[in-house]
C-alpha positions in Angstrom: 123.6 128.1 103.6 120.5 128.3 105.9 119.3 125.1 107.5 116.0 125.4 105.7 114.5 127.0 102.6 111.0 128.0 101.6 109.3 126.9 98.3 106.0 128.6 97.5 105.6 126.9 94.1 107.0 124.2 91.9 109.5 126.5 90.2 111.0 127.7 93.5 111.3 124.1 94.7 113.2 123.0 91.5 115.4 126.1 91.7 116.3 125.4 95.3 117.2 121.8 94.6 119.4 122.8 91.6 121.2 125.5 93.6 121.8 123.3 96.6 123.0 120.4 94.4 125.5 122.6 92.5 126.8 124.0 95.8 127.3 120.6 97.4 128.5 118.6 94.5 130.3 121.1 92.2 129.1 119.8 88.9 129.7 116.1 89.7 127.2 113.5 88.5 126.2 112.5 92.0 122.4 112.8 92.6 121.0 114.0 95.9 118.3 112.1 97.7 114.9 113.5 98.8 112.4 112.6 101.5 108.9 114.1 101.8 107.3 114.8 105.2 103.6 115.6 105.5 104.4 117.8 108.5 107.5 119.9 108.4 108.4 119.4 112.1 108.6 115.6 111.8 112.0 114.2 112.8 114.2 112.1 110.6 113.8 109.0 112.8 113.0 105.5 111.6 109.8 103.7 112.7 111.8 101.3 114.9 112.9 104.2 117.1 109.6 106.2 117.2 108.3 104.3 120.3 110.0 103.1 123.4 113.6 102.0 122.8 113.7 98.4 121.5 116.8 96.2 122.2 118.6 94.3 119.5 117.1 91.0 120.6 113.6 92.3 120.0 114.6 93.5 116.5 116.0 90.1 115.7 112.8 88.5 116.8 110.8 90.8 114.6 113.0 90.0 111.6 112.8 86.3 112.3 109.0 86.3 112.5 108.6 88.4 109.3 110.9 86.1 107.4 109.2 83.0 108.7 105.6 84.1 107.8 106.1 86.3 104.7 107.0 83.7 102.0 103.4 82.3 101.6 102.0 85.9 101.6 104.0 87.3 98.7 105.4 86.3 95.3 108.6 88.3 96.1 111.4 85.9 97.2 114.3 87.8 98.8 117.6 86.1 98.5 119.6 87.8 101.3 119.2 89.6 104.6 119.3 93.1 103.0 116.5 92.3 100.5 114.4 90.9 103.4 115.0 94.1 105.4 114.0 96.3 102.5 110.9 94.3 102.0 110.0 94.7 105.7 110.3 98.5 105.4 108.2 98.5 102.3 105.3 96.8 104.0 105.5 98.8 107.2 107.2 96.6 109.6 109.4 98.4 112.2 112.9 98.8 110.9 115.9 101.1 111.3 115.4 102.3 107.6 114.3 105.6 106.3 112.9 105.9 102.8 114.4 108.4 100.3 114.2 108.9 96.6 116.7 110.2 94.1 113.7 111.9 92.3 113.1 115.5 93.6 109.5 115.7 92.4 108.8 112.2 93.9 110.0 113.5 97.3 107.8 116.6 96.9 104.8 114.5 96.0 105.1 112.4 99.2 105.2 115.7 101.1 102.0 117.1 99.7 99.9 114.0 98.6 98.0 113.6 101.9 98.6 117.0 103.4 95.2 118.9 103.5 96.8 122.3 104.0 96.5 122.3 107.8 100.2 122.5 108.4 103.5 123.1 106.5 105.0 120.2 104.6 108.7 119.7 104.0 111.2 117.9 101.7 114.5 116.9 103.1 117.5 116.9 100.7 120.5 114.8 101.4 124.0 114.2 99.9 124.4 110.5 100.6 128.0 110.5 99.6 128.8 113.1 102.2 126.8 111.1 104.8 128.8 107.9 104.1 132.0 109.8 104.2 131.2 110.5 107.8 129.7 107.2 108.8 131.6 104.6 106.8 134.8 106.5 106.1 134.3 106.3 102.3 132.2 108.7 100.3 130.4 106.3 98.1 127.0 104.4 98.2 126.8 100.6 97.5 124.1 98.1 96.8 124.6 95.7 99.8 122.2 93.1 98.5 124.2 92.7 95.2 125.6 89.1 95.1 128.7 90.5 93.3 129.4 93.2 95.8 133.1 93.6 96.5 134.2 92.1 99.8 135.6 95.4 101.1 132.3 97.2 100.3 130.3 94.4 102.1 132.5 94.6 105.2 132.0 98.4 105.3 128.1 98.3 105.4 127.5 94.9 107.1 127.9 96.4 110.7 124.5 98.1 110.1 122.7 94.8 109.6 124.3 91.9 111.4 122.9 88.4 111.1 120.0 87.7 113.4 121.0 86.8 116.9 124.7 87.2 116.0 126.7 88.1 119.1 130.3 89.2 118.8 132.6 90.3 121.6 132.3 94.1 122.1 130.0 94.2 119.0 127.5 97.1 118.7 125.7 99.0 115.9 127.5 102.0 114.5 126.3 105.4 115.9 125.6 107.3 112.6 123.4 106.1 109.7 124.7 104.9 106.4 123.2 105.4 102.9 122.5 102.3 100.9 120.8 101.4 97.6 118.2 98.6 97.4 117.7 96.1 94.6 114.4 96.7 92.8 112.8 93.6 94.1 109.3 95.0 93.9 107.7 97.4 91.5 107.1 100.3 93.9 110.8 100.5 94.9 111.7 101.0 91.2 108.8 103.4 90.5 109.7 105.5 93.6 113.4 105.4 92.8 113.9 104.3 96.3 117.0 104.7 98.4 117.5 104.1 102.1 119.4 105.3 105.1 119.9 102.6 107.7 120.3 104.0 111.2 122.6 103.0 114.1 122.4 103.6 117.8 121.8 107.4 117.7 118.2 107.7 116.5 118.3 111.5 116.2 121.6 111.7 114.4 120.3 113.1 111.1 118.5 115.9 112.8 121.7 116.8 114.6 123.7 116.6 111.4 121.3 118.9 109.7 121.8 121.6 112.4 125.6 121.5 112.1 127.6 124.0 110.0 128.4 123.1 106.4 125.8 120.3 106.5 124.8 118.5 103.3 121.3 117.9 104.7 118.8 120.6 104.3 115.0 121.1 104.6 112.8 122.8 102.0 109.6 123.9 103.7 106.3 124.0 101.8 103.9 126.5 103.4 100.5 125.0 104.3 98.6 127.5 102.1 100.7 126.4 99.0 100.3 122.7 99.4 97.2 122.3 97.2 98.5 124.4 94.3 101.8 122.4 94.3 100.0 119.1 94.4 97.9 120.2 91.4 101.0 121.3 89.5 102.7 118.0 90.2 99.7 116.1 88.9 99.7 118.3 85.8 103.3 117.3 85.3 102.4 113.6 85.5 103.4 113.0 89.2 100.5 111.4 90.9 99.6 108.2 92.8 99.8 105.9 89.8 103.3 107.2 89.1 104.6 106.2 92.5 102.3 103.4 93.2 102.1 101.6 89.8 99.4 99.1 90.6 95.6 98.9 90.8 95.5 100.5 94.2 97.5 103.5 92.9 95.2 103.7 89.8 92.1 103.6 91.9 93.3 106.5 94.1 94.3 108.5 91.0 90.9 108.0 89.4 89.1 108.9 92.6 91.0 112.1 93.0 90.4 113.1 89.4 86.7 112.5 89.3 85.7 113.1 92.9 87.9 116.1 93.3 89.0 117.5 96.7 86.9 120.7 96.9 88.1 122.6 99.9 85.0 124.0 101.8 85.3 127.4 103.4 85.4 127.1 107.2 81.8 128.5 107.6 80.2 126.1 105.2 77.8 123.6 106.9 78.1 125.5 110.2 74.7 126.3 111.8 75.6 126.9 115.4 78.2 128.4 117.7 79.3 128.5 121.3 78.1 131.3 123.7 77.3 131.8 127.4 74.2 129.8 128.3 71.4 130.7 130.8 71.1 126.9 131.5 74.7 126.2 132.4 78.1 127.6 131.5 78.7 127.5 127.8 76.0 126.3 125.4 75.4 125.9 121.7 73.3 128.4 119.8 71.8 128.5 116.3 73.3 131.2 114.1 70.6 130.6 111.5 67.2 129.0 111.2 67.6 125.2 111.4 64.9 123.0 109.8 63.6 119.9 111.4 65.6 116.8 110.4 68.9 118.8 109.8 72.0 116.8 110.7 74.0 119.2 112.9 77.7 119.7 113.3 78.8 118.9 109.8 82.5 118.3 109.6 82.8 117.7 113.4 85.4 115.2 114.5 83.2 112.2 115.5 86.0 109.9 116.7 85.4 108.6 120.2 87.4 106.4 122.6 86.0 104.5 125.5 87.6 104.5 128.9 86.6 102.3 131.9 85.2 104.5 134.6 87.0 102.4 137.3 90.3 103.4 135.8 89.9 107.1 136.7 89.3 107.0 140.4 92.8 108.2 141.2 92.6 111.3 139.0 92.7 114.8 140.5 89.2 116.3 141.0 89.6 118.9 138.3 90.8 116.4 135.8 88.0 114.0 136.7 85.5 116.8 136.0 86.5 116.8 132.3 85.0 113.3 132.2 81.9 114.3 134.2 81.2 117.4 132.0 82.3 116.4 128.5 81.7 112.7 127.9 79.0 110.1 127.3 78.6 107.4 130.1 77.5 104.0 128.9 77.8 100.7 130.7 80.3 102.1 133.2 82.5 103.5 130.4 83.1 107.1 129.4 82.8 107.9 125.7 85.4 110.7 125.2 86.9 112.8 122.4 90.3 111.6 121.3 91.7 114.4 123.4 89.9 117.0 125.6 92.0 119.6 123.7 89.8 118.7 120.7 86.4 119.4 122.1 83.9 120.5 119.4 80.5 122.1 119.7 78.6 118.9 120.1 80.3 118.2 123.5 78.9 121.5 124.8 75.2 120.8 124.3 73.3 121.4 127.5 70.7 119.1 128.9 67.0 119.8 128.8 63.8 117.7 129.4 62.3 119.5 126.4 65.1 119.2 123.9 65.2 120.4 120.3 68.0 118.0 119.3 68.2 114.2 119.5 71.2 111.9 119.5 71.1 108.8 117.3 72.8 105.4 117.7 75.9 106.7 116.0 76.1 109.8 118.4 75.1 112.1 115.5 72.8 115.0 116.5 69.7 115.9 114.5 67.2 118.7 114.9 63.8 117.3 116.0 61.9 120.5 115.2 62.4 123.8 113.5 64.9 125.9 115.5 65.0 129.7 115.3 68.2 131.7 114.9 69.6 132.5 118.3 67.9 129.7 120.1 70.0 127.4 122.3 70.3 123.8 121.1 69.7 121.2 123.8 69.5 117.4 124.2 68.1 115.0 126.7 71.2 113.3 128.1 69.1 110.4 129.5 68.5 109.2 125.9 72.1 108.4 125.2 74.1 108.8 128.5 73.7 107.3 131.9 
């Protein structure tokens, strides 16, 4: 079986999940798990491992602080360390957990719900019994927070979540992840049919296992240009925000999407200028149509800016420093920059003129200050907004 499959529509996705399930599980009643990724190239790595490596002591301190401060902030009252850990994951604290669902369409909705069609999405499909056969030695999945869990089952999964600050001689986390069920201590866990893998010392182990032969972990890729149609089909089938977030927040998002809509503009809509060689300096911005006075320019431009202290950059190479000199706003000894110089948009290329036809307002939005003819270069007076 290939390491990934392609689903161009809802029917293909369901067909792939059925085919893979039958091949893996040979008609048993075991249900695979699914995890949706907004970007198909995202790794199967928990939040705890996505930044610099964090030692065990730090993790224990995070757990302790969460459990100390959370009780007054929530009506949910976990009764054991596993329920606390699931609650941390649900509210976004860094843990070694990855969320899964045993609902295929729920996993698919998570993959496409916020994807705007700019990149491929993906749904990972996992046989959790196969995973636990490799990591725990027994091909079954247990509910570790169950007060009536059998002692042998508890001993098998406890190494993945030791007590805080527990130190045993030669003790360490297992290397591979284990699959576990959570108790439905909050509504969203139940609605999303949540399941979890809890990871050990090898943060990238699932990606390695997916690449191995005869793996029971496979990726189903959703092409970017099919995302919107699949999301619409899911909503037609009753899978939307209120389905997986059964609260007022989920209802509000569902109502907004339904009544506001998400009309996808064509790339040229709202565009009134383009880049071209400039007689003033290098590259400039030129009108591609007549622009009326008062028109707000650069519709859809990425307007995010970050501010960098000028004194921090004195050791940069000359060519790198020139990026800041050419493509930033200087205010109070700080450079106002795009989030990345790889994301320069037309507004950053406006050339300076003492007789400008464009002004910059207090929000760094640009507006035409007179009628501008097609083909005319757009210019601004730098001294009005930059030192």
